[in-house]
C-alpha positions as YAML, in Angstrom:
chain: A
units: angstrom
residues:
- id: 1
  name: MET
  ca: [-131.52, 88.72, -9.55]
- id: 2
  name: ALA
  ca: [-130.34, 87.96, -13.06]
- id: 3
  name: SER
  ca: [-133.30, 89.85, -14.53]
- id: 4
  name: ILE
  ca: [-132.68, 92.83, -12.27]
- id: 5
  name: SER
  ca: [-128.98, 92.81, -13.24]
- id: 6
  name: LEU
  ca: [-129.85, 92.72, -16.94]
- id: 7
  name: LEU
  ca: [-132.38, 95.52, -16.50]
- id: 8
  name: ALA
  ca: [-129.85, 97.67, -14.63]
- id: 9
  name: THR
  ca: [-127.23, 97.03, -17.30]
- id: 10
  name: GLY
  ca: [-129.70, 98.03, -20.00]
- id: 11
  name: LEU
  ca: [-130.64, 101.20, -18.19]
- id: 12
  name: LEU
  ca: [-126.99, 102.15, -17.72]
- id: 13
  name: HIS
  ca: [-126.28, 101.47, -21.38]
- id: 14
  name: THR
  ca: [-129.28, 103.57, -22.42]
- id: 15
  name: ALA
  ca: [-128.19, 106.40, -20.14]
- id: 16
  name: TRP
  ca: [-124.65, 106.17, -21.52]
- id: 17
  name: ARG
  ca: [-125.90, 106.31, -25.09]
- id: 18
  name: ALA
  ca: [-128.16, 109.27, -24.26]
- id: 19
  name: SER
  ca: [-125.26, 111.08, -22.61]
- id: 20
  name: ARG
  ca: [-123.05, 110.34, -25.60]
- id: 21
  name: SER
  ca: [-125.73, 111.61, -27.99]
- id: 22
  name: ALA
  ca: [-126.17, 114.78, -25.97]
- id: 23
  name: ASP
  ca: [-122.40, 115.28, -25.93]
- id: 24
  name: SER
  ca: [-122.24, 114.76, -29.70]
- id: 25
  name: ALA
  ca: [-125.06, 117.24, -30.22]
- id: 26
  name: ARG
  ca: [-123.33, 119.78, -27.99]
- id: 27
  name: ARG
  ca: [-120.06, 119.33, -29.87]
- id: 28
  name: ALA
  ca: [-121.86, 119.64, -33.21]
- id: 29
  name: GLN
  ca: [-123.44, 122.91, -32.08]
- id: 30
  name: GLN
  ca: [-120.00, 124.17, -31.01]
- id: 31
  name: VAL
  ca: [-118.64, 123.31, -34.46]
- id: 32
  name: VAL
  ca: [-121.47, 125.19, -36.19]
- id: 33
  name: ARG
  ca: [-120.86, 128.24, -33.99]
- id: 34
  name: ALA
  ca: [-117.13, 128.02, -34.72]
- id: 35
  name: LEU
  ca: [-117.74, 127.86, -38.46]
- id: 36
  name: ASP
  ca: [-120.06, 130.87, -38.31]
- id: 37
  name: GLU
  ca: [-117.61, 132.88, -36.21]
- id: 38
  name: ALA
  ca: [-114.70, 132.00, -38.53]
- id: 39
  name: ALA
  ca: [-116.78, 133.08, -41.52]
- id: 40
  name: VAL
  ca: [-117.56, 136.41, -39.82]
- id: 41
  name: GLN
  ca: [-113.85, 136.96, -39.17]
- id: 42
  name: ALA
  ca: [-112.96, 136.09, -42.77]
- id: 43
  name: VAL
  ca: [-115.51, 138.55, -44.15]
- id: 44
  name: ALA
  ca: [-114.40, 141.29, -41.74]
- id: 45
  name: THR
  ca: [-110.76, 140.97, -42.87]
- id: 46
  name: TYR
  ca: [-111.48, 140.28, -46.54]
- id: 47
  name: ALA
  ca: [-109.79, 143.49, -47.72]
- id: 48
  name: GLN
  ca: [-106.55, 142.53, -45.95]
- id: 49
  name: ASP
  ca: [-106.46, 139.08, -47.58]
- id: 50
  name: SER
  ca: [-105.61, 140.74, -50.93]
- id: 51
  name: LEU
  ca: [-107.42, 138.28, -53.15]
- id: 52
  name: THR
  ca: [-107.10, 140.68, -56.07]
- id: 53
  name: ARG
  ca: [-103.35, 140.14, -56.03]
- id: 54
  name: HIS
  ca: [-103.83, 136.49, -56.94]
- id: 55
  name: ASP
  ca: [-104.99, 134.80, -60.13]
- id: 56
  name: LEU
  ca: [-108.52, 133.45, -60.40]
- id: 57
  name: ALA
  ca: [-108.96, 129.94, -58.94]
- id: 58
  name: GLN
  ca: [-105.84, 130.35, -56.77]
- id: 59
  name: ARG
  ca: [-106.45, 129.33, -53.15]
- id: 60
  name: VAL
  ca: [-105.52, 131.94, -50.54]
- id: 61
  name: TRP
  ca: [-105.14, 130.58, -47.00]
- id: 62
  name: ARG
  ca: [-106.11, 132.62, -43.96]
- id: 63
  name: PRO
  ca: [-104.69, 132.42, -40.43]
- id: 64
  name: ASP
  ca: [-106.40, 129.73, -38.36]
- id: 65
  name: ALA
  ca: [-109.28, 130.85, -36.16]
- id: 66
  name: HIS
  ca: [-109.75, 129.38, -32.65]
- id: 67
  name: VAL
  ca: [-113.31, 129.41, -31.33]
- id: 68
  name: GLU
  ca: [-114.35, 127.47, -28.18]
- id: 69
  name: ALA
  ca: [-111.27, 125.21, -28.36]
- id: 70
  name: ILE
  ca: [-112.03, 124.46, -32.00]
- id: 71
  name: ARG
  ca: [-109.49, 125.27, -34.66]
- id: 72
  name: VAL
  ca: [-110.97, 126.40, -37.97]
- id: 73
  name: ARG
  ca: [-108.80, 126.44, -41.06]
- id: 74
  name: SER
  ca: [-110.12, 128.66, -43.85]
- id: 75
  name: SER
  ca: [-109.21, 129.71, -47.36]
- id: 76
  name: TRP
  ca: [-110.63, 131.97, -50.07]
- id: 77
  name: GLN
  ca: [-110.90, 131.06, -53.74]
- id: 78
  name: ARG
  ca: [-112.42, 133.12, -56.55]
- id: 79
  name: THR
  ca: [-114.03, 131.30, -59.46]
- id: 80
  name: HIS
  ca: [-115.26, 134.56, -61.05]
- id: 81
  name: PRO
  ca: [-114.00, 138.12, -60.61]
- id: 82
  name: LEU
  ca: [-116.99, 138.89, -58.39]
- id: 83
  name: VAL
  ca: [-117.67, 135.50, -56.75]
- id: 84
  name: ALA
  ca: [-115.56, 134.08, -53.92]
- id: 85
  name: TRP
  ca: [-115.81, 130.73, -52.14]
- id: 86
  name: LEU
  ca: [-114.84, 130.42, -48.50]
- id: 87
  name: GLU
  ca: [-113.82, 126.92, -47.40]
- id: 88
  name: LEU
  ca: [-114.00, 126.25, -43.65]
- id: 89
  name: ASP
  ca: [-112.59, 123.17, -41.90]
- id: 90
  name: ALA
  ca: [-113.46, 122.88, -38.19]
- id: 91
  name: GLN
  ca: [-111.24, 120.59, -36.13]
- id: 92
  name: PRO
  ca: [-112.16, 120.23, -32.41]
- id: 93
  name: ALA
  ca: [-108.93, 120.34, -30.42]
- id: 94
  name: ALA
  ca: [-110.15, 117.90, -27.77]
- id: 95
  name: THR
  ca: [-111.04, 115.18, -30.26]
- id: 96
  name: SER
  ca: [-108.48, 112.43, -30.68]
- id: 97
  name: GLY
  ca: [-108.25, 109.02, -32.22]
- id: 98
  name: PRO
  ca: [-108.47, 107.75, -35.77]
- id: 99
  name: PRO
  ca: [-110.27, 109.85, -38.40]
- id: 100
  name: GLY
  ca: [-113.37, 107.68, -38.10]
- id: 101
  name: THR
  ca: [-113.96, 108.92, -34.55]
- id: 102
  name: LEU
  ca: [-113.89, 112.64, -35.44]
- id: 103
  name: VAL
  ca: [-117.68, 112.85, -35.49]
- id: 104
  name: ALA
  ca: [-117.68, 116.59, -34.74]
- id: 105
  name: ARG
  ca: [-115.25, 117.60, -37.51]
- id: 106
  name: ARG
  ca: [-116.96, 119.46, -40.33]
- id: 107
  name: THR
  ca: [-116.02, 121.10, -43.63]
- id: 108
  name: GLU
  ca: [-118.14, 123.66, -45.45]
- id: 109
  name: ARG
  ca: [-117.90, 125.79, -48.60]
- id: 110
  name: ARG
  ca: [-119.83, 129.05, -48.67]
- id: 111
  name: ALA
  ca: [-120.32, 131.28, -51.70]
- id: 112
  name: PHE
  ca: [-120.12, 135.07, -51.43]
- id: 113
  name: TRP
  ca: [-121.13, 137.67, -53.98]
- id: 114
  name: LEU
  ca: [-118.48, 140.39, -54.11]
- id: 115
  name: ALA
  ca: [-120.53, 143.57, -54.35]
- id: 116
  name: PRO
  ca: [-118.62, 146.08, -56.56]
- id: 117
  name: PRO
  ca: [-119.15, 149.83, -56.92]
- id: 118
  name: VAL
  ca: [-122.26, 150.61, -58.98]
- id: 119
  name: VAL
  ca: [-120.29, 151.78, -62.00]
- id: 120
  name: PRO
  ca: [-121.86, 151.43, -65.46]
- id: 121
  name: ARG
  ca: [-119.59, 149.21, -67.53]
- id: 122
  name: GLU
  ca: [-121.31, 148.56, -70.81]
- id: 123
  name: SER
  ca: [-119.12, 150.33, -73.35]
- id: 124
  name: PRO
  ca: [-115.37, 150.66, -74.02]
- id: 125
  name: LEU
  ca: [-115.76, 154.45, -73.74]
- id: 126
  name: THR
  ca: [-118.39, 156.37, -71.78]
- id: 127
  name: ALA
  ca: [-118.11, 160.14, -71.79]
- id: 128
  name: LEU
  ca: [-120.61, 162.69, -70.57]
- id: 129
  name: ALA
  ca: [-119.20, 165.37, -72.87]
- id: 130
  name: MET
  ca: [-117.35, 165.55, -76.21]
- id: 131
  name: VAL
  ca: [-115.16, 162.80, -77.70]
- id: 132
  name: GLU
  ca: [-112.66, 163.86, -80.37]
- id: 133
  name: GLY
  ca: [-110.42, 161.63, -82.45]
- id: 134
  name: GLU
  ca: [-108.65, 161.17, -85.75]
- id: 135
  name: ASP
  ca: [-107.76, 158.45, -88.22]
- id: 136
  name: GLY
  ca: [-105.89, 155.64, -86.53]
- id: 137
  name: VAL
  ca: [-108.03, 155.56, -83.39]
- id: 138
  name: THR
  ca: [-109.39, 152.06, -82.73]
- id: 139
  name: ILE
  ca: [-112.37, 151.56, -80.43]
- id: 140
  name: SER
  ca: [-113.66, 147.98, -80.37]
- id: 141
  name: GLU
  ca: [-116.77, 146.78, -78.57]
- id: 142
  name: THR
  ca: [-115.76, 143.15, -79.15]
- id: 143
  name: ALA
  ca: [-114.21, 141.53, -76.09]
- id: 144
  name: PRO
  ca: [-111.47, 138.88, -76.37]
- id: 145
  name: LEU
  ca: [-112.65, 135.30, -75.94]
- id: 146
  name: ALA
  ca: [-110.00, 134.50, -73.32]
- id: 147
  name: THR
  ca: [-107.02, 136.28, -71.82]
- id: 148
  name: SER
  ca: [-104.23, 135.46, -69.43]
- id: 149
  name: TRP
  ca: [-105.94, 137.48, -66.70]
- id: 150
  name: CYS
  ca: [-109.38, 135.93, -67.27]
- id: 151
  name: PRO
  ca: [-109.15, 132.47, -68.84]
- id: 152
  name: GLY
  ca: [-112.24, 130.60, -69.94]
- id: 153
  name: THR
  ca: [-115.56, 131.81, -71.20]
- id: 154
  name: TYR
  ca: [-117.21, 135.09, -70.23]
- id: 155
  name: VAL
  ca: [-120.54, 136.60, -71.21]
- id: 156
  name: LEU
  ca: [-119.98, 138.99, -74.10]
- id: 157
  name: PRO
  ca: [-122.64, 141.69, -74.20]
- id: 158
  name: SER
  ca: [-123.78, 143.66, -77.21]
- id: 159
  name: VAL
  ca: [-122.58, 147.20, -76.55]
- id: 160
  name: PRO
  ca: [-121.96, 150.39, -78.54]
- id: 161
  name: PRO
  ca: [-118.31, 151.38, -79.09]
- id: 162
  name: VAL
  ca: [-118.92, 154.84, -77.61]
- id: 163
  name: VAL
  ca: [-121.55, 156.38, -75.33]
- id: 164
  name: ALA
  ca: [-121.04, 160.14, -75.30]
- id: 165
  name: ALA
  ca: [-122.69, 163.53, -75.50]
- id: 166
  name: ASP
  ca: [-121.10, 164.04, -78.93]
- id: 167
  name: VAL
  ca: [-118.39, 162.53, -81.15]
- id: 168
  name: SER
  ca: [-116.45, 164.45, -83.79]
- id: 169
  name: PRO
  ca: [-113.00, 164.72, -85.44]
- id: 170
  name: ASP
  ca: [-110.31, 166.58, -83.59]
- id: 171
  name: SER
  ca: [-109.80, 170.18, -84.69]
- id: 172
  name: GLY
  ca: [-108.30, 170.18, -88.20]
- id: 173
  name: ARG
  ca: [-108.03, 166.37, -88.27]
- id: 174
  name: LEU
  ca: [-109.68, 163.66, -90.35]
- id: 175
  name: TRP
  ca: [-111.61, 160.87, -88.62]
- id: 176
  name: SER
  ca: [-113.13, 158.90, -91.46]
- id: 177
  name: THR
  ca: [-113.09, 155.74, -89.29]
- id: 178
  name: MET
  ca: [-115.19, 157.32, -86.56]
- id: 179
  name: PRO
  ca: [-117.02, 154.50, -84.72]
- id: 180
  name: ALA
  ca: [-120.73, 154.19, -84.21]
- id: 181
  name: TRP
  ca: [-121.85, 155.86, -81.02]
- id: 182
  name: ARG
  ca: [-124.89, 156.42, -78.85]
- id: 183
  name: ALA
  ca: [-125.86, 159.67, -77.16]
- id: 184
  name: THR
  ca: [-126.01, 159.72, -73.36]
- id: 185
  name: THR
  ca: [-129.36, 159.87, -71.64]
- id: 186
  name: SER
  ca: [-130.31, 161.38, -68.31]
- id: 187
  name: ALA
  ca: [-130.46, 157.89, -66.80]
- id: 188
  name: GLN
  ca: [-126.92, 157.19, -67.98]
- id: 189
  name: ARG
  ca: [-125.66, 160.48, -66.59]
- id: 190
  name: ASP
  ca: [-127.22, 159.60, -63.24]
- id: 191
  name: ALA
  ca: [-125.62, 156.15, -63.36]
- id: 192
  name: VAL
  ca: [-122.19, 157.66, -63.98]
- id: 193
  name: GLU
  ca: [-122.62, 160.19, -61.17]
- id: 194
  name: ASN
  ca: [-123.76, 157.48, -58.77]
- id: 195
  name: GLY
  ca: [-120.79, 155.36, -59.80]
- id: 196
  name: TRP
  ca: [-118.38, 158.20, -59.08]
- id: 197
  name: ALA
  ca: [-119.92, 158.78, -55.66]
- id: 198
  name: ASP
  ca: [-119.65, 155.08, -54.79]
- id: 199
  name: VAL
  ca: [-116.02, 154.77, -55.94]
- id: 200
  name: LEU
  ca: [-114.89, 157.94, -54.14]
- id: 201
  name: ALA
  ca: [-116.58, 156.76, -50.94]
- id: 202
  name: ARG
  ca: [-114.77, 153.40, -51.05]
- id: 203
  name: LEU
  ca: [-111.34, 154.47, -52.29]
- id: 204
  name: PRO
  ca: [-109.20, 156.98, -50.35]
- id: 205
  name: ALA
  ca: [-107.00, 159.40, -52.27]
- id: 206
  name: HIS
  ca: [-103.38, 158.46, -52.96]
- id: 207
  name: ALA
  ca: [-100.46, 160.73, -52.14]
- id: 208
  name: ASN
  ca: [-100.61, 163.95, -54.13]
- id: 209
  name: THR
  ca: [-98.47, 163.78, -57.26]
- id: 210
  name: ASP
  ca: [-98.67, 165.17, -60.74]
- id: 211
  name: ALA
  ca: [-97.15, 162.22, -62.64]
- id: 212
  name: VAL
  ca: [-97.16, 158.41, -62.61]
- id: 213
  name: GLN
  ca: [-94.32, 156.62, -64.34]
- id: 214
  name: SER
  ca: [-93.33, 152.97, -64.83]
- id: 215
  name: PRO
  ca: [-92.24, 150.51, -63.77]
- id: 216
  name: ILE
  ca: [-94.84, 149.74, -61.11]
- id: 217
  name: SER
  ca: [-93.72, 146.65, -59.22]
- id: 218
  name: ASP
  ca: [-96.95, 146.25, -57.26]
- id: 219
  name: PRO
  ca: [-98.28, 142.84, -58.39]
- id: 220
  name: GLY
  ca: [-101.83, 141.82, -59.13]
- id: 221
  name: TRP
  ca: [-104.89, 143.98, -59.70]
- id: 222
  name: ARG
  ca: [-105.00, 147.14, -57.63]
- id: 223
  name: ALA
  ca: [-106.94, 150.38, -57.16]
- id: 224
  name: ARG
  ca: [-105.52, 153.87, -56.83]
- id: 225
  name: ARG
  ca: [-107.07, 157.33, -56.72]
- id: 226
  name: PHE
  ca: [-105.48, 160.70, -57.45]
- id: 227
  name: ASP
  ca: [-107.09, 164.00, -56.46]
- id: 228
  name: VAL
  ca: [-105.03, 166.44, -58.51]
- id: 229
  name: PRO
  ca: [-105.87, 169.14, -61.09]
- id: 230
  name: LEU
  ca: [-103.70, 167.41, -63.71]
- id: 231
  name: LEU
  ca: [-102.13, 163.93, -63.70]
- id: 232
  name: THR
  ca: [-99.62, 162.86, -66.35]
- id: 233
  name: LEU
  ca: [-99.39, 159.15, -67.14]
- id: 234
  name: ARG
  ca: [-95.92, 158.87, -68.58]
- id: 235
  name: GLY
  ca: [-94.91, 155.70, -70.40]
- id: 236
  name: PRO
  ca: [-93.70, 153.12, -70.59]
- id: 237
  name: LEU
  ca: [-96.44, 152.36, -68.06]
- id: 238
  name: ARG
  ca: [-98.55, 149.26, -67.44]
- id: 239
  name: TRP
  ca: [-101.43, 149.17, -64.99]
- id: 240
  name: ASN
  ca: [-103.76, 146.34, -63.93]
- id: 241
  name: GLY
  ca: [-106.88, 147.38, -62.06]
- id: 242
  name: LEU
  ca: [-108.82, 150.51, -61.26]
- id: 243
  name: LEU
  ca: [-107.24, 153.93, -61.84]
- id: 244
  name: VAL
  ca: [-109.30, 156.92, -60.66]
- id: 245
  name: VAL
  ca: [-108.27, 160.49, -61.40]
- id: 246
  name: ASN
  ca: [-110.39, 163.20, -59.82]
- id: 247
  name: GLY
  ca: [-109.09, 165.76, -62.31]
- id: 248
  name: ASN
  ca: [-107.56, 165.96, -65.81]
- id: 249
  name: VAL
  ca: [-105.28, 163.33, -67.41]
- id: 250
  name: VAL
  ca: [-102.58, 163.65, -70.07]
- id: 251
  name: ILE
  ca: [-101.01, 160.59, -71.73]
- id: 252
  name: GLU
  ca: [-97.31, 160.69, -72.68]
- id: 253
  name: GLY
  ca: [-95.51, 157.74, -74.22]
- id: 254
  name: GLN
  ca: [-96.78, 154.15, -74.24]
- id: 255
  name: VAL
  ca: [-99.42, 153.56, -71.57]
- id: 256
  name: GLU
  ca: [-101.25, 150.22, -71.31]
- id: 257
  name: LEU
  ca: [-104.11, 149.71, -68.89]
- id: 258
  name: ARG
  ca: [-106.03, 146.53, -68.16]
- id: 259
  name: GLY
  ca: [-109.18, 147.26, -66.23]
- id: 260
  name: LEU
  ca: [-111.05, 150.54, -65.75]
- id: 261
  name: LEU
  ca: [-109.83, 154.12, -66.14]
- id: 262
  name: MET
  ca: [-112.05, 156.77, -64.56]
- id: 263
  name: VAL
  ca: [-111.25, 160.42, -65.35]
- id: 264
  name: ARG
  ca: [-113.36, 163.12, -63.75]
- id: 265
  name: ARG
  ca: [-112.48, 165.89, -66.20]
- id: 266
  name: SER
  ca: [-110.64, 165.87, -69.55]
- id: 267
  name: LEU
  ca: [-108.51, 163.09, -71.05]
- id: 268
  name: ASP
  ca: [-105.82, 164.04, -73.59]
- id: 269
  name: ALA
  ca: [-104.15, 161.07, -75.31]
- id: 270
  name: ARG
  ca: [-103.09, 162.81, -78.54]
- id: 271
  name: ALA
  ca: [-99.35, 162.80, -77.79]
- id: 272
  name: GLY
  ca: [-99.19, 159.28, -76.36]
- id: 273
  name: GLN
  ca: [-100.01, 155.67, -77.15]
- id: 274
  name: LEU
  ca: [-102.95, 154.74, -74.97]
- id: 275
  name: THR
  ca: [-104.04, 151.09, -74.95]
- id: 276
  name: VAL
  ca: [-106.95, 150.02, -72.77]
- id: 277
  name: HIS
  ca: [-108.22, 146.45, -72.34]
- id: 278
  name: GLY
  ca: [-111.39, 147.11, -70.37]
- id: 279
  name: ALA
  ca: [-113.20, 150.46, -70.37]
- id: 280
  name: VAL
  ca: [-112.86, 154.20, -69.88]
- id: 281
  name: ILE
  ca: [-115.31, 156.51, -68.11]
- id: 282
  name: ALA
  ca: [-114.61, 160.21, -68.49]
- id: 283
  name: ASN
  ca: [-115.94, 163.76, -68.23]
- id: 284
  name: ASP
  ca: [-118.11, 165.68, -65.87]
- id: 285
  name: ALA
  ca: [-118.64, 169.27, -67.02]
- id: 286
  name: ALA
  ca: [-119.89, 170.22, -70.46]
- id: 287
  name: THR
  ca: [-116.54, 171.88, -71.21]
- id: 288
  name: ASP
  ca: [-114.58, 168.62, -70.76]
- id: 289
  name: VAL
  ca: [-113.41, 166.55, -73.71]
- id: 290
  name: VAL
  ca: [-111.79, 163.18, -74.50]
- id: 291
  name: GLN
  ca: [-109.08, 163.67, -77.13]
- id: 292
  name: LEU
  ca: [-107.75, 160.46, -78.69]
- id: 293
  name: GLY
  ca: [-104.62, 160.35, -80.82]
- id: 294
  name: PRO
  ca: [-103.88, 158.11, -83.81]
- id: 295
  name: SER
  ca: [-102.21, 155.53, -81.54]
- id: 296
  name: SER
  ca: [-105.16, 155.18, -79.15]
- id: 297
  name: ARG
  ca: [-106.53, 151.64, -78.81]
- id: 298
  name: LEU
  ca: [-109.62, 150.88, -76.68]
- id: 299
  name: GLN
  ca: [-110.92, 147.31, -76.53]
- id: 300
  name: PHE
  ca: [-113.90, 146.45, -74.36]
- id: 301
  name: ASP
  ca: [-113.26, 143.63, -71.88]
- id: 302
  name: PRO
  ca: [-116.00, 143.10, -69.26]
- id: 303
  name: CYS
  ca: [-113.89, 140.58, -67.36]
- id: 304
  name: ALA
  ca: [-111.01, 143.05, -66.98]
- id: 305
  name: VAL
  ca: [-113.47, 145.70, -65.79]
- id: 306
  name: ASP
  ca: [-114.93, 143.30, -63.21]
- id: 307
  name: LEU
  ca: [-111.43, 142.38, -62.01]
- id: 308
  name: ALA
  ca: [-110.70, 146.08, -61.58]
- id: 309
  name: LEU
  ca: [-113.92, 146.75, -59.67]
- id: 310
  name: ALA
  ca: [-113.28, 143.66, -57.54]
- id: 311
  name: THR
  ca: [-110.44, 145.59, -55.90]
- id: 312
  name: LEU
  ca: [-113.13, 147.63, -54.12]
- id: 313
  name: ALA
  ca: [-115.73, 144.87, -53.81]
- id: 314
  name: ARG
  ca: [-116.75, 143.42, -50.47]
- id: 315
  name: PRO
  ca: [-118.30, 139.99, -49.79]
- id: 316
  name: ARG
  ca: [-122.00, 139.77, -49.16]
- id: 317
  name: ALA
  ca: [-123.54, 136.50, -47.98]
- id: 318
  name: ALA
  ca: [-126.85, 136.46, -49.79]
- id: 319
  name: VAL
  ca: [-128.64, 134.86, -52.67]
- id: 320
  name: PHE
  ca: [-127.09, 136.42, -55.74]
- id: 321
  name: GLY
  ca: [-126.95, 136.30, -59.51]
- id: 322
  name: ILE
  ca: [-123.80, 137.08, -61.48]
- id: 323
  name: ARG
  ca: [-124.42, 140.37, -63.24]
- id: 324
  name: THR
  ca: [-124.61, 139.99, -66.98]
- id: 325
  name: PRO
  ca: [-123.37, 143.09, -68.81]
- id: 326
  name: GLY
  ca: [-125.58, 144.36, -71.57]
- id: 327
  name: ARG
  ca: [-128.91, 144.33, -69.74]
- id: 328
  name: GLY
  ca: [-129.31, 148.04, -69.34]
- id: 329
  name: TRP
  ca: [-127.92, 150.63, -67.00]
...
């Protein structure tokens, strides 16, 4: 009788342990499904989380997700303009007791490549037509080592100051300090056209207006598109992000832009003080021209360009490599 009792007790204990193991496995599978579902929700609403309005490395918390009675806390954090980490913390609602008993709780960090528009960004000024300037114009292909908007190290490519169809002094002006430049190729023209198509497909047009004037209180890095024949940027004006003008642009007063300026037609900065930390892409037709005044300052900054393009980037869960500028178009 004692042996039978011991055998029965052992069988019950084994059955209990098997049931507990099966329950733990079931709960673990629920947690995995909850993490996956929370990640899908985070990616789907990425644009609304406004990560570009926050500094790099700043944690941005999302609303909790509830999947199969499991609460999942999640937050985004960018460690590079085009790389975001999603942290997920699954907490089963039915689990209680001290932390040591929360066998089904799980925390994960997943990396996402933020796929930007396919815009060539390998020169401070890319123009498919004529570039005209005069003495006083400064175009630098050397990027700053570190800035307040992109602290730390960043890959500095070797780029030409200007990529254009032609570069010459403005009519009747002297441009003895004209920078070195490289003529555009058919491949580069195709890259610019493809970039325009991608940006216009992602970014809807802003309200029709013929002038933009400071101050702009909208914080962070942002993207805006204007479909107008002529847009006047009237200073004092400061802009962080991507500014797209599907027409002509005239600069008046002091205008400072950090990021990427895309102008579909002509750019006239002769009467203003244009300062760009990032890059400029301009011109479409052969009759268009970029006219730079003596107070024009263009400094290439690949990090600022990536931060600008990140405003239109979307997360993609895949094996990725951070794009290194300077490796061709």
